Steps between C-alpha positions, in 0.01 A plus 500: 500500500292586196375253240714673238867421447668575834782747539825338604801615697846346506767562764855374446630534146783246510595194298149358541292815552617668183386232251186422704397867485568510128267202450226679697540804275493282188177343624339843513502566874548847643807453718642733767852413616753587770857392558756614755750567219297734285711458184379140462148630437594707194466230231159398634376858522605538136293184430190649662526447876443785746767561765381567856697690761472221761320172572200688637460668163496159331228375733292816456497450122445123496231237561766230513846576642774257393855495630818298475769595751825338604443439871249510783622829656439678167151347481421620853626852429316537169170391651502641852769769489455872441314562171445126477227298334300468824445877510281468189369151566128421497265204480454541124874452434718187502876462544677230294850439636733313264790528748646192670513509879412310818147354502438605861591862428269505198210360701554745784527806273198398294289501816646836602427658160140378499437610859643847434355568155268220387742430211553136401840339447585210269856373542602391150868403473609397154714240329637518147763774525553786261405298189170408663435863588574612145290228337212496747558137586568527873366245747350701784400351837237689699396532862192697603122479508304379198324832440826700479655233278206504264515880470864507392525174301390647164776761521766257617404277205695722261814440708478126552424162356376378839361683803401262782338583831674275754322611816477795735761779527849354523414187299636657183829572674522146640443359151770728359744370764419145392565611142833649602617173652473347153624804308791577730625143488447476123717806432790342688444157341482635143820697560673190635373296203637748245838526671530122538428461129758765410763334722423167335578634155136529389375807309303641793302731274324192360389367837163683520397377154627146567300475825188675373185298571677253729481465876791744544330777303353809665439867433822589689687253280369665183538859618820481702679198351611703193598790726712277723663343194582841350591673828229752413415751773301758300218580466445451870245231594445502875750575774698297752372709793137425405541121501703522824212695659246236395715203605574670832125532555449136411756374751359734767140387446613137478660528847172633639308212335767247603518393134849409367600661170851364435500567124389863538758546776781377271382727220499791744858419598608530135323830444645634826848420367426739214377765742826466693687559174311827443245381241177591685368710212634270227301286257421139599744384231768609749471152651752414227759703687505244782608232252729722299666625821494148646309645794298188587615236743322166517 
């Protein structure tokens, strides 16, 4: 990697990847992008990004390759599949993966990528949702070696308020799972709070302001409390299937570690109810539907 401003690639132009790429462009980086659905790249190309034909093309044009994908199979395919990142990988390039997946898979694939190409991998799952991606205030938890982290940290700085190296590859993913225990439970608790207030005759729209600064306050309360109170589902902020994936991973890893996670398990049960009702791709505010449809049993 040169001492000049590095070239950057971004793979996965979704709810998070879109605004994160736009921030990279606004910060003056040359950004090459790829997305499976090509039409999602158009607004960013119009803003100055260069569209590649495949992930390999992104890696060929970039010192730092970033990506944010929905699930581990997609990560595996984009890196090691035909025309994947690994085909253009080299020791002077680093992969920064913002996706959320199993820590053991991340650690295994990071070793494989380095052995095959010399390319480093920093797992960097994020917290803060779409607003954090838009505002550059994400909390990002990293796993990898110190040298790779130091090389990418100045670029990641324009996307985050905090970028913390937690240990070797996989440590970022483990930290994200710990984060999702809190976040997943908070979403369900805030929804329950708002619906209890509404059923008690309180103006539920005032709850976030009334609780602000107290022990019951949180970012989910301030972001989603008003949405729950207003039954607001657009613009979309997250998806049910994404939180189910993370909570499933938590319960799976907890079984391996023999560590009970009763609160996360209950939150997963609630989100699975929504999946069973056909709301996999729906906004997290859809938790309201369980209360409105009286779909929760004690």
